[in-house]
N, C-alpha and C positions, 0 to 999 in steps of 0.2 A: 703216883702220876709222872711221866715222865715229858722232857720239855720237850716242844712243838718243834720242828723246823719253820724259823721265822721267813717271811715272805718278803717283802722291800727292806731292804737293807742301806737304801741313799741315805736316811738320817745318820746310820751307823758309819756310814764311809763320810760323809761331811764333819761328822763329830770326833772321828781320829783325825782326819786331816789336820784340823785347827787346832787338836789338840800337840799333834807333831809341831806344826806352826811355834806354839804357845813356848815349846823345848827347845826349839830352834832361836829363838828369839831371846831366851833367858840365857842361852849359850854367847848370845852375841853382844848382850848389853847388860848382863847380869840384874835383870829388871823384869818385875811381873807383875803385870797390871799396876805398874806406877810405885811399885812396893823394889827400892833398890836393896837386893840381897848379898849378905855376903859368901865367900867361894864356897866354904865349907857346905851350906846352904844347896846354892844354884846348882854344882853340878852334879849331885843327887835326884834333885828334883826334875832338870833339864832331862837328862837320862831316862828317870822315868816315863815322863811324858813322852819323849821318841819312841820309847820302848814300846808304852802302851798305845800311842797315836798309831804306829804300827801295826801290832798285835790285834789290834780290836778291829781291823782291816779284813782278818780271813777268818773263817769259820772254824777250822782246829781251836785259833788262838782268842777267839773273840774275847770269852770268857775271861780267860788271864790278864786281857788287855785290858777290859773292864775293874777287874778290881783294881789293876796296878792305878788306873785313873783315876777311878774312886778314892783311893788312899792319899793320891796328891790331892784332889779338889776337899777331900776334907781335911786336911790339914791346915790348906789355905782358907776354907770357910772358917778353920779353929783360931786361926790366926787374926782374923777380924775382931774376935770376940772383945779383947780389951781394950779394942778403941772404941766398942760400942761403950761398957764400962766405964769408961774416962769420959768420954762423952754424950752420953743417950740422948742429949738434945739434937745433936748433927745427925740426919738421916744418911746422911752421905756412908758414913761408916756400917749403919742398917743395909742399905742396898748394895755395899760390897761383899757384904756375908752373904746375900740370897744371890748375889749375882754367880757364886761358887756353889753357893747350897744346887741352884741350877741344873749346874754341871754335873755335882756329885749325883743328882738325881737320873741325869743323862746315863752317866756310867752303871748307876742302880738300876735302872730298866733293862739295859742290854745285858748285864748281868743273871737279872732274874727270866728273861726271855731263854736264856740260852741254857739255864739252871737246872741239872735235875734232883736235883736236893733241894729246891723249896717247890713243895707242891701247890702251889698255886696256878687258880684259873684264870683265864685269859681275861676274864670279867675282874677279877680280885686285883688283878694286875695294873691292868689300866685304871681300874678306880682309885690306887692308891697312887699311883703314877699323875693321873690327872690331878689330883688334892694338891700334890708336892710340888708340882711345876705351877699349878693355878697360885697357890702362896706367894711364889716367887713371880709370876707374874702379878699380882698384886703389889708388892713391894715395888715393881718397877712403873709400875702407875704411881705410886706415891711418888717415889724419887722422880718422874719426870713433871707431876705435878708441881712439887715441891722448888725443881729447878727447871721452872720454864722457860724460863728468860733462855738460859742458858742451851736448853733444850731444842729451841728455836734458834739459836745461831746455829746451830750445827746445820738444819735443814739447806740443801741448793735453793739458792737466792734464783737460781731460773725456774724454779718450781712454779707452779702458778697460784693463785690464791692466797700465796704468802707465807713466810717462814710460819709465823705466829698461827697461821689457820692448820698448819701440818702437825707443829707442837700440840696444838688441843685436838685434834683429830687425832693422831694415833694414841695418845693419854687415854682417851676414851675407850679406841680400840683394844688396848692394853686391859682396862678394866672391864670390859665385855668378855672379854677372851677368860680371863679368871675367873669369873661368876661362871662361865660355862662350865670350865676345867674342874672348877671345886663341888658345883652340881652335878656334872656329870648330866647335863643338858644342850644338847647340839656340840657333846665334847671335839668328835671328828671332825666337824667343818671349823672350829675355834682353834684346833691344832694344827689344821690347815694354814686358814689365813694367818695364823700368830706366826709362822713357820715361813710363810710369803712374805710377811711384813719383816720380818728381824733380815733374812737375806736381802729384800730391798733397801735397809738402813744400811749393811755392809757393801752393799754395789754403789748407791745415792751418798754416802755421806765417807766411810771410811776409806773404799779405794780413793777415789778421788783426793783427800786427804793424803794420803801413801803418795799419789804421784808428786802432788805438788810438795812434800815431804819428807823421802822415804827416809832420811837420817833418823827420826825422831822415833824411840821405841814408844812413845803414848799411841803413837797411831798406829805401829805396827802389834802392841798389845791388844788394843780395843776392837783393831780389825778381828783379829784372831777371836777374843771372845765372843765378839757379837755374831761371828759364824762358829762359833763352838754353841753356843746357847741357842741359836736357828738349827743346832743339829742335835741338840735337847729336845727341839720342838717336834722336829721332824721324826726322830726315834719314835717317841708317842704317836706320831699321826701314824707312823708305819704299823704300831701297835692295834690301835685304834680300828684303822683300816682292815688288819687281818682279822680281829675280832667280829668287824664286822660281816667280813666275807666265809667267818665260821657259824655267824648266826641262823637258827633255824630258820626256815621260809616262812613260817608262819606267825613269826615277830614282828 
């Protein structure tokens, strides 16, 4: 089986742009997602993120870009493991791991879609992708539930119904999306709605914080991470939508 030509690429482009932004943020602040890194790690990692973020945008180099980004996100995911073993009762370390693992999942899906080496059917690929992302979304659910007050504090005060309402509502929506993706029930709808919710997080939460304090590396990193995770969900939605188009009409 040869790799099929993917249809929609919007998710891949968003994912790549956010990864490129991560690389530029690292160069500017020597910081990745709150980790202040030594120079010997900053420059190779930033170069890889910038290269991968650009390469994944173009069809001839998309697979190479996915490999490079996947390697970087794997390293950062593994970097969370010592913190988990040191203080397993603190969920923030687990949450950091699954945030990085979700980005690794996005890169892996892009590679698998474009690779002629992996003889996977579309159904197998979207099933595995849905389970991996669904596990990460389940972690997002737990993280928001555990740190519900902090989550509510990020909700714009001008939204109707109050900050706590939206904190609880988005936590419930994360949980529903996780179940749908892991069980492959209404997975396409779940992936699309998850993408929309994450993009709204970026636009309504992190963009205003960036405008109010553009000198904060945390604001830049969180914005880039939010859009990168949105890109991962979008990549899966693109894959599921492509599978739907190729389904036999009798199904």
